Every structure is written in C-alpha cells, then in structure tokens.
C-alpha positions as CSV (number, residue, x, y, z in Angstrom):
1,M,0.0,0.0,0.0
2,G,2.2,2.8,-1.3
3,V,1.8,6.4,-2.5
4,H,0.7,6.6,-6.1
5,V,0.7,10.3,-7.0
6,L,1.1,9.9,-10.8
7,R,-1.9,7.4,-10.9
8,S,-4.0,9.8,-8.9
9,L,-3.0,12.7,-11.2
10,R,-3.9,10.7,-14.3
11,Q,-7.3,9.6,-13.0
12,S,-8.3,12.9,-11.5
13,N,-11.3,14.4,-13.3
14,S,-11.9,18.0,-14.4
15,D,-13.6,19.0,-11.2
16,I,-10.8,17.8,-9.0
17,R,-8.3,19.7,-11.2
18,L,-10.4,22.8,-11.1
19,L,-10.4,22.7,-7.3
20,W,-6.7,22.2,-7.3
21,F,-6.4,25.3,-9.5
22,S,-8.8,27.2,-7.3
23,V,-6.8,26.6,-4.1
24,F,-3.6,27.6,-5.9
25,I,-5.1,31.0,-7.0
26,R,-6.8,31.6,-3.7
27,M,-3.6,31.0,-1.7
28,I,-1.7,33.5,-3.8
29,S,-4.1,36.1,-2.4
30,F,-3.7,34.8,1.2
31,G,0.1,34.7,0.8
32,I,0.1,38.4,-0.1
33,T,-2.3,39.2,2.7
34,N,0.0,37.4,5.1
35,Q,2.9,39.7,4.2
36,V,1.3,43.1,4.1
37,L,-1.9,43.2,6.2
38,T,-0.4,43.8,9.7
39,L,2.3,46.2,8.4
40,Y,-0.3,48.0,6.2
41,L,-2.6,48.5,9.2
42,A,0.3,49.8,11.2
43,E,1.2,52.3,8.5
44,L,-2.4,53.6,8.7
45,G,-1.7,54.5,12.3
46,I,-3.7,51.7,13.8
47,S,-2.3,50.6,17.2
48,E,-1.1,47.1,17.9
49,V,-4.0,46.5,20.2
50,N,-6.5,47.6,17.6
51,I,-4.7,45.5,15.0
52,G,-5.3,42.5,17.2
53,I,-8.9,43.4,17.6
54,F,-9.2,43.8,13.8
55,M,-7.8,40.3,13.3
56,S,-10.1,38.7,15.9
57,L,-13.2,40.4,14.6
58,T,-12.3,39.5,11.0
59,M,-12.0,35.8,11.8
60,I,-15.1,35.8,13.9
61,G,-17.1,37.4,11.1
62,D,-15.6,35.0,8.6
63,S,-16.6,32.1,10.9
64,I,-20.2,33.2,11.1
65,I,-20.5,33.6,7.3
66,S,-18.8,30.3,6.7
67,Y,-20.9,28.5,9.2
68,I,-24.2,29.7,7.7
69,L,-23.1,28.8,4.1
70,T,-21.5,25.4,4.9
71,W,-24.3,24.2,7.2
72,N,-26.8,24.9,4.4
73,S,-24.6,23.7,1.6
74,T,-27.0,20.8,0.7
75,K,-29.8,23.4,0.2
76,I,-27.8,26.2,-1.4
77,G,-25.4,24.1,-3.5
78,N,-21.6,23.8,-3.3
79,R,-21.1,25.5,-6.7
80,F,-23.1,28.5,-5.7
81,I,-21.2,28.9,-2.4
82,M,-17.9,28.7,-4.1
83,L,-18.9,31.3,-6.7
84,L,-20.4,33.6,-4.0
85,G,-17.1,33.4,-2.1
86,G,-15.1,34.3,-5.2
87,F,-17.4,37.3,-5.8
88,L,-17.0,38.5,-2.2
89,M,-13.2,38.3,-2.5
90,I,-13.4,40.6,-5.6
91,I,-15.5,43.1,-3.6
92,A,-13.2,43.1,-0.6
93,S,-9.9,43.5,-2.5
94,T,-11.5,46.3,-4.5
95,I,-12.3,48.2,-1.2
96,F,-8.7,47.7,0.1
97,A,-7.1,48.7,-3.2
98,T,-9.1,51.9,-3.5
99,G,-7.3,53.3,-0.4
100,T,-9.9,53.9,2.2
101,E,-8.4,54.3,5.6
102,N,-11.6,54.0,7.6
103,F,-11.2,51.2,10.1
104,N,-14.8,50.1,9.9
105,Y,-14.9,49.9,6.1
106,L,-11.7,47.9,6.1
107,L,-13.1,45.6,8.8
108,F,-16.3,45.1,6.8
109,A,-14.3,44.3,3.6
110,A,-12.1,41.8,5.5
111,I,-15.0,40.0,7.0
112,V,-17.3,39.6,3.9
113,G,-14.4,39.1,1.5
114,V,-12.5,36.6,3.6
115,I,-9.3,38.6,3.8
116,S,-7.3,36.1,5.7
117,P,-5.3,37.6,8.6
118,S,-3.8,34.2,9.5
119,G,-2.4,33.6,6.0
120,N,-4.1,30.2,6.0
121,D,-7.1,29.0,4.0
122,A,-10.2,30.8,5.3
123,G,-13.9,31.1,4.7
124,P,-16.2,28.4,3.4
125,F,-13.9,27.4,0.5
126,K,-11.8,24.9,2.6
127,S,-14.8,23.0,4.0
128,I,-16.6,22.8,0.6
129,E,-13.6,21.9,-1.4
130,E,-12.5,19.2,1.0
131,T,-16.0,17.7,1.1
132,V,-16.2,17.6,-2.7
133,L,-12.7,16.0,-3.0
134,A,-13.7,13.4,-0.4
135,N,-16.9,12.5,-2.3
136,L,-15.1,12.3,-5.7
137,T,-12.1,10.3,-4.4
138,P,-12.0,6.7,-3.1
139,P,-10.2,6.1,0.2
140,N,-7.1,4.6,-1.4
141,H,-6.5,7.8,-3.4
142,R,-7.4,10.4,-0.8
143,P,-3.9,10.9,0.8
144,E,-2.5,11.6,-2.7
145,V,-5.4,13.9,-3.8
146,Y,-5.3,15.9,-0.5
147,A,-1.5,16.0,-0.7
148,I,-1.6,17.5,-4.2
149,H,-4.3,20.0,-3.0
150,W,-2.1,21.0,-0.1
151,I,1.0,21.3,-2.3
152,L,-0.7,23.6,-4.8
153,G,-2.1,25.7,-1.9
154,S,1.3,26.0,-0.3
155,L,3.0,26.9,-3.7
156,G,0.3,29.6,-4.2
157,S,1.0,31.0,-0.7
158,S,4.7,31.0,-1.4
159,L,4.3,32.8,-4.7
160,G,2.0,35.3,-3.0
161,S,4.6,36.0,-0.2
162,I,7.5,36.4,-2.6
163,S,5.4,38.6,-4.9
164,A,4.4,40.8,-2.1
165,G,7.9,41.4,-0.9
166,F,9.1,42.0,-4.5
167,I,6.3,44.5,-5.3
168,V,6.6,46.5,-2.0
169,D,10.4,46.8,-2.4
170,K,10.2,47.8,-6.1
171,L,7.5,50.4,-5.5
172,S,9.1,51.9,-2.5
173,K,12.8,51.9,-3.6
174,N,12.6,52.2,-7.4
175,Y,9.5,54.4,-7.8
176,G,9.5,56.4,-4.5
177,F,6.2,55.1,-3.2
178,S,5.5,55.5,0.5
179,M,5.4,52.2,2.4
180,K,1.6,52.7,2.9
181,K,1.0,53.2,-0.8
182,A,3.2,50.3,-1.7
183,Y,1.4,47.9,0.7
184,R,-2.0,49.1,-0.7
185,Y,-1.0,48.4,-4.3
186,T,-0.5,44.7,-3.5
187,F,-4.3,44.5,-3.1
188,Y,-4.6,45.1,-6.9
189,V,-2.8,41.8,-7.3
190,I,-5.3,40.2,-4.9
191,L,-8.1,41.7,-7.0
192,A,-6.7,40.1,-10.2
193,T,-6.3,36.7,-8.6
194,S,-9.8,36.9,-7.2
195,I,-11.2,37.5,-10.7
196,F,-9.2,34.5,-12.0
197,K,-10.6,32.3,-9.2
198,F,-14.2,33.3,-9.9
199,I,-13.9,32.6,-13.6
200,S,-12.3,29.2,-13.0
201,L,-15.2,28.2,-10.7
202,L,-17.7,28.8,-13.5
203,F,-16.6,25.6,-15.0
204,I,-17.2,23.3,-12.0
205,S,-19.8,20.6,-12.9
206,Y,-22.7,19.0,-11.2
207,R,-20.3,16.4,-9.7
208,A,-19.4,19.0,-7.0
209,E,-22.9,18.9,-5.6
210,P,-23.8,16.8,-2.5
211,S,-26.4,14.8,-4.5
212,Y,-23.8,13.3,-6.8
213,I,-22.7,9.7,-6.2
214,P,-19.4,8.8,-8.0
215,D,-18.9,5.5,-9.9
216,Y,-16.7,3.9,-7.2
217,K,-19.6,4.0,-4.8
218,L,-22.1,2.7,-7.3
219,S,-19.9,-0.2,-8.2
220,N,-19.3,-1.5,-4.7
221,N,-22.3,-2.8,-2.7
222,E,-20.3,-2.9,0.5
223,N,-19.3,0.8,0.3
224,I,-22.9,1.8,-0.3
225,E,-24.0,-0.1,2.8
226,N,-21.2,1.4,4.9
227,N,-21.9,4.9,3.6
228,N,-25.7,4.8,4.2
229,D,-26.0,3.2,7.7
230,S,-28.5,5.9,8.7
231,I,-30.9,5.0,5.8
232,N,-30.8,1.2,5.6
233,E,-34.5,1.0,4.9
234,N,-33.9,2.7,1.6
235,Q,-30.9,0.5,0.6
236,D,-32.9,-1.7,-1.9
237,N,-34.2,1.4,-3.6
238,I,-30.7,2.8,-4.0
239,M,-29.3,-0.4,-5.5
240,E,-32.3,-0.8,-7.9
241,R,-31.9,2.8,-9.1
242,S,-28.1,2.6,-9.5
243,S,-28.5,-0.7,-11.5
244,S,-31.0,0.7,-13.9
245,L,-29.0,4.0,-14.1
246,T,-25.9,2.0,-15.1
247,S,-27.6,0.0,-17.8
248,E,-29.6,2.9,-19.3
249,N,-26.8,5.5,-19.3
250,D,-23.2,4.7,-19.9
251,E,-22.2,8.2,-18.8
252,H,-23.3,7.5,-15.2
253,R,-25.4,10.5,-14.6
254,P,-25.5,11.6,-10.9
255,L,-27.7,9.5,-8.7
256,L,-29.6,11.7,-6.3
257,R,-29.2,10.6,-2.7
258,I,-32.3,9.6,-0.8
259,Q,-32.6,11.8,2.2
260,S,-32.9,10.0,5.6
261,T,-36.4,9.8,7.0
262,V,-35.0,9.3,10.5
263,E,-35.6,12.3,12.7
264,H,-32.4,13.7,14.3
265,T,-33.0,14.6,17.9
266,T,-29.5,15.8,18.7
267,I,-28.7,19.5,19.3
268,T,-26.6,19.6,16.1
269,G,-29.2,17.8,13.9
270,L,-26.6,15.1,13.2
271,S,-27.0,11.5,14.0
272,S,-26.0,10.7,17.6
273,S,-22.9,8.7,16.6
274,T,-21.7,11.5,14.3
275,Q,-22.3,14.1,16.9
276,K,-20.2,12.2,19.5
277,I,-17.3,12.0,17.0
278,L,-17.7,15.7,16.1
279,F,-17.4,16.8,19.8
280,K,-14.4,14.6,20.3
281,L,-12.7,16.0,17.3
282,L,-13.5,19.6,18.1
283,V,-11.6,19.6,21.4
284,P,-8.0,18.9,20.0
285,F,-8.6,20.8,16.7
286,M,-9.9,23.9,18.5
287,I,-7.0,23.8,21.1
288,D,-4.5,23.6,18.2
289,S,-6.2,26.5,16.4
290,F,-6.6,28.6,19.6
291,G,-2.8,28.3,20.0
292,Y,-2.1,29.1,16.4
293,G,-4.2,32.3,16.7
294,F,-1.7,33.7,19.2
295,M,1.0,33.8,16.5
296,T,-0.6,33.8,13.1
297,N,1.6,34.3,10.0
298,A,0.8,38.0,9.9
299,W,2.1,38.4,13.5
300,I,5.2,36.3,12.7
301,V,6.1,38.7,9.8
302,Y,5.6,41.6,12.2
303,Y,7.8,40.0,14.9
304,F,10.6,39.3,12.4
305,E,10.4,42.8,10.9
306,K,10.5,44.5,14.3
307,R,13.2,42.3,15.9
308,Y,15.6,41.8,13.0
309,L,14.8,44.9,10.9
310,K,14.7,43.2,7.6
311,S,13.3,44.5,4.3
312,A,10.0,43.5,2.8
313,F,11.9,41.5,0.1
314,V,14.0,39.6,2.6
315,L,10.9,38.7,4.7
316,G,8.9,37.8,1.6
317,T,11.7,35.5,0.4
318,L,11.9,33.8,3.8
319,F,8.2,33.2,4.0
320,G,8.0,32.3,0.4
321,F,10.7,29.7,0.9
322,A,8.9,28.5,4.0
323,G,5.8,27.9,1.9
324,L,7.9,25.9,-0.6
325,M,9.2,23.7,2.2
326,T,5.7,23.2,3.5
327,S,4.5,22.2,0.0
328,I,7.4,19.8,-0.4
329,S,6.5,18.0,2.9
330,A,2.9,17.3,1.7
331,L,3.9,14.2,-0.3
332,P,6.0,12.7,2.6
333,S,3.0,13.4,4.8
334,A,0.8,11.3,2.5
335,W,3.3,8.5,2.8
336,F,3.5,8.9,6.6
337,A,-0.3,8.8,6.8
338,K,-0.4,5.5,4.8
339,K,2.6,4.0,6.6
340,F,1.8,4.7,10.2
341,G,-1.9,5.8,10.1
342,P,-3.2,9.3,10.6
343,I,-2.9,9.3,14.4
344,K,0.7,8.1,14.8
345,S,1.9,10.3,11.9
346,S,0.4,13.3,13.6
347,I,2.1,12.5,16.9
348,L,5.5,11.8,15.3
349,T,5.6,15.1,13.4
350,Q,3.5,17.7,15.4
351,I,5.4,17.4,18.7
352,P,8.7,18.3,17.0
353,C,6.8,21.0,15.1
354,G,5.6,22.6,18.3
355,L,9.1,22.4,19.9
356,F,10.6,24.2,16.9
357,F,8.1,27.0,17.3
358,I,8.7,27.4,21.0
359,L,12.4,27.7,20.4
360,I,12.2,30.5,17.8
361,P,12.3,33.4,20.4
362,I,14.5,31.4,22.8
363,L,17.3,30.4,20.5
364,G,16.7,32.9,17.7
365,Y,19.6,35.1,18.7
366,N,19.9,36.5,15.2
367,F,17.9,36.4,11.9
368,Q,19.7,33.3,10.6
369,S,19.0,31.1,13.7
370,A,15.4,32.2,14.0
371,S,14.9,31.6,10.3
372,I,16.2,28.0,10.5
373,L,13.9,27.2,13.4
374,Y,11.0,28.7,11.6
375,L,11.8,26.7,8.4
376,L,12.0,23.5,10.5
377,N,8.6,24.4,12.0
378,Q,7.1,24.9,8.5
379,L,8.7,21.7,7.2
380,T,6.9,19.7,9.8
381,T,3.6,21.6,10.1
382,A,2.1,20.3,6.9
383,F,2.6,16.7,8.1
384,D,-0.8,16.9,9.9
385,V,-2.8,18.2,7.0
386,V,-3.4,14.9,5.1
387,P,-3.8,12.9,8.4
388,R,-6.5,15.2,9.7
389,Q,-8.4,15.1,6.4
390,I,-8.2,11.3,6.4
391,I,-9.5,11.2,10.0
392,L,-12.6,13.3,9.1
393,T,-13.4,11.5,5.8
394,S,-12.9,8.0,7.4
395,L,-15.1,8.6,10.5
396,I,-18.0,10.5,9.0
397,E,-20.8,9.3,6.8
398,P,-20.9,11.1,3.3
399,M,-24.3,12.6,3.8
400,E,-23.2,14.3,7.1
401,L,-19.6,15.1,6.0
402,P,-20.3,18.7,4.7
403,K,-21.9,19.7,8.0
404,V,-19.1,18.1,10.1
405,M,-16.3,19.5,8.0
406,G,-17.9,22.9,8.0
407,T,-18.4,22.7,11.8
408,V,-14.8,21.6,12.4
409,N,-13.3,24.2,10.2
410,I,-15.5,26.9,11.6
411,G,-14.8,25.8,15.2
412,K,-11.1,26.0,14.4
413,Q,-11.6,29.4,12.9
414,I,-13.6,30.7,15.9
415,A,-10.9,29.4,18.3
416,R,-8.2,31.0,16.1
417,S,-10.1,34.3,16.1
418,I,-10.1,34.7,19.9
419,S,-6.4,34.7,20.6
420,P,-5.1,37.5,18.2
421,F,-7.0,39.9,20.5
422,S,-4.6,39.0,23.3
423,T,-1.6,39.1,20.9
424,G,-2.0,42.8,20.5
425,F,-1.6,43.3,24.2
426,F,1.5,41.1,24.3
427,A,3.0,43.1,21.5
428,E,2.3,46.4,23.1
429,A,3.9,45.2,26.3
430,G,7.0,44.0,24.4
431,C,6.3,40.4,25.1
432,L,5.3,39.2,21.7
433,W,7.8,36.3,22.0
434,M,5.6,34.6,24.6
435,C,3.0,33.9,22.0
436,F,5.5,31.5,20.3
437,V,5.7,29.5,23.5
438,I,1.9,29.5,24.0
439,A,1.2,28.4,20.4
440,G,3.8,25.6,20.4
441,S,2.7,24.2,23.7
442,L,-1.0,24.1,22.7
443,L,-0.1,22.3,19.5
444,I,1.6,19.6,21.4
445,L,-1.3,19.3,23.9
446,A,-3.8,19.0,21.1
447,N,-2.0,16.1,19.4
448,V,-1.7,14.2,22.7
449,I,-5.4,14.5,23.2
450,L,-6.1,13.4,19.6
451,A,-3.9,10.3,20.1
452,I,-5.7,9.4,23.3
453,D,-9.2,9.8,21.9
454,F,-8.7,8.0,18.6
455,S,-6.0,5.4,19.5
456,D,-7.7,2.6,17.5
457,L,-8.3,4.6,14.3
458,D,-5.1,3.8,12.4
459,E,-5.9,0.2,11.8
460,K,-9.5,1.0,10.6
461,V,-8.1,3.5,8.1
462,K,-5.5,1.0,6.8
463,K,-8.3,-1.5,6.1
464,L,-10.3,1.1,4.1
465,E,-7.2,2.1,2.1
466,S,-6.4,-1.5,1.3
467,I,-9.4,-1.7,-1.1
468,D,-8.1,-0.6,-4.5
469,H,-10.4,1.7,-6.5
470,D,-10.0,3.9,-9.5
471,I,-11.1,7.5,-9.1
C-alpha cells in the first residue's frame, strides 16, 4: 500500500483539477495578505491592540458567514457557495485597493471578502472543497489527492509571499512610493487573482454537488452499505436505481441521494454517533487553532520585521521559501499517513513542530538562527494536513460530511479568532515572544489529546485504504 501520486493525477477528473487550481489561485491572495496586512494597518496609524482586535473580529465574522453557508450547503449548492465566495473576494480586494483608511470599512471588507489575517485558508472554501474532494475520491486515493491539493495551496501561498515582498520593495525603492501606498497596491494583485478564481469556478460541474454519487460507490455494494447506515430502509431502492441507471446510461449521470427519513433529535441535527465523534474532534482541533491564533503568519512577519529589521523583500523571500518547504512536505505526509496511520503520523511530526516554534524566540539570537527554526517548523507543520483530512473522511458518513467538515473548520476558525485579541496586548507590552511559547505548547497538547481519543483509528483507516479503487 504505497503512495501513487502519478496514478491519482492521471485519473483525476476536471472538477478535482479545477479545485486544485482554485486553491492555488486563492492561496496566492492569502500569501500576499499574510505579508502586508499587519504592516499596512500599522502604516495607517492603527495601534497594535486595535490590529489584534481587527484580526479577531475579521476571523469571527468569517466564521459566522462560513458556518451559515456550509451548514446549508446541501440546500444552497456547493457550486453557488464557491462562486459567491469568489465574488465577495473581488468586492473586498477592491475596497482595500481603493485606499480607504476607515477602520470600519476595512473591517467590513475583510469579513465579507474573507481577507485572511492568518495567511491560511479561510472562509467556506476549505470546507466545501475538502468535502467535494472526499466525495469524488475513493479512500485509497485520498492521501494523494489531498497532498496535491495542499502542495498547490502552499505553492500559491509561497508565490504570494515572494510577490508581495518584491512588489513592495520595487514600488518603495525604485518608484518612490511611500510604504503605505506600496502595501496598498498589492491588493490590486489580490483583486486580479480573485477574478481568475471566480472565472475558473464557473466551469465546476454537477459532480461538485452533495447529490452526486461517483462510480466507485455505485460499483461497490459494501461501500454503499457502509456509507448509508442511517438510511438502511432505503438500501434496496438505491441499488435498484443505481443498477437501472448504469444499464440505461453509460455516462453514469449523478444519482440523487435519498434523504434519511430518520428524525435527528441531537442538538446539532446530526446522528448521535456522528455528533459524538464531532465533539471529540472539536476539542483537539480547537485547542490547536486557539494556540495558532496567538501567533498567526501575519504576526510572525511583524515579529521578524520589528526584531531583526529586515526589508520586505527579505521577509517575503523567507516566508515564500517556508511555503515551498511546506509544500514539499505534503507528499511525505501522505506516505506517513499511509505507513503509520493518521494518528501516529500526527504525533511523530507535530510534537517536534511545536518544539521548533517554542524555540524561535529562545534560540533565535539572530535572523539566521530564527529563520532556521521557523523553516523547520514549517517543514513539519504540513505533516498533519493529510492525516486530519483522512481522519474526518474516514469517521463521518458522506451525507453528514459537509456539515461536520464545516463545523470543524469553523470551530477551528472561531478558536483561532479569539487569541489575536490577546496578541495585540502582548505586542504592546514588548512580550510578543511569549506567543510563540503558548502556540507551540498548545499544538503539542492538542495532538496528545487526539492520540488518546482515537488510538484505534489507524488500523481501521488502513483497512479502508487497502481496497483498491480507481477515481
């Protein structure tokens, strides 16, 4: 059971490839934001405390919008949500690019347009894309498909970071722009990438919708039974419809899922077993995200700029190279997840990752040593991406996966949005370094809890991945 990236690439359909392109384009925008947002707000005369408040409110607002959209994705439609998100990014980047300095206008634009203060994937895009990829991809291909998705996102983020540093340095040194104006002009690049993203999403097909059942599920009776435990009374109807559909139409038109007639009495509206899993997952995932929020990428850029006094180009190069290292580690993370299982691979990589982060302010006596520790942190941080996606898609039934993925991602975003408020006070008190220690410690704690709660999951996942399917 090895990693087969080339096979997954060859078999991927147009919708999977469009989602790969979409995350690449989107992360260019977030990579640029990561480099300039905090410094731009500081150039506008906004205090460090208010910058922290801005980031927290932005992420809280993003979380609310994302929750509403992802929770109702089966009604609204995945394609519509993705297009709406792309359109809102265009609106937001336009507001930033036009040069308004009004705090409230900028906050509104950042919220509705998902301007990511963390530098990470934000908004409803992540939940919807991961759900669609999970539905279109059989378990034996998911580590590879998610790894490619992550690689392209990381490469996009790297390109954005490097571009931001290059643009700001060029405009300020060669053309005499003020730093404020140079930072603002990078939002025109974000506007262009947002338009490209919106156009690409116009070509997503019906296969992205929750109602679509791919061929690998139709062809395997056992998979259908496993994926529809909550609607067993309708199993015969599903098999009869899939059989007639296959014989009548060689193109395998999408088979609409039969909605469960079982009333959900849980507070989430999910089945009781799914709700139990959801709550167990939320604890470690939210602890991790809460810790990360203390030192988001935007604050790390700010810390490096203030402590080591480096130019925008040097910082952009560092963070761009860090993104490249993160993307490189995605393929080994897929191998780790298949070799050891998602839980063991998380423990083996995320505890060192947290330690590297803690050591940045302690051993970072100069820019070089701090950069090495940061690059080691970024090299290991991506090793938990594929495992966590595998954990979610292996534990949750397909019909409930969009809501669970949306809830988990939004829970993480809410947790991440609280801590930047405190970071502003740490920064103003000259203790920004403490946020590295807090973030790294909480990352380690989260992975220990995950290992305790799901200690038996690795073997179950290996059994699922042992069944060979084509995409």
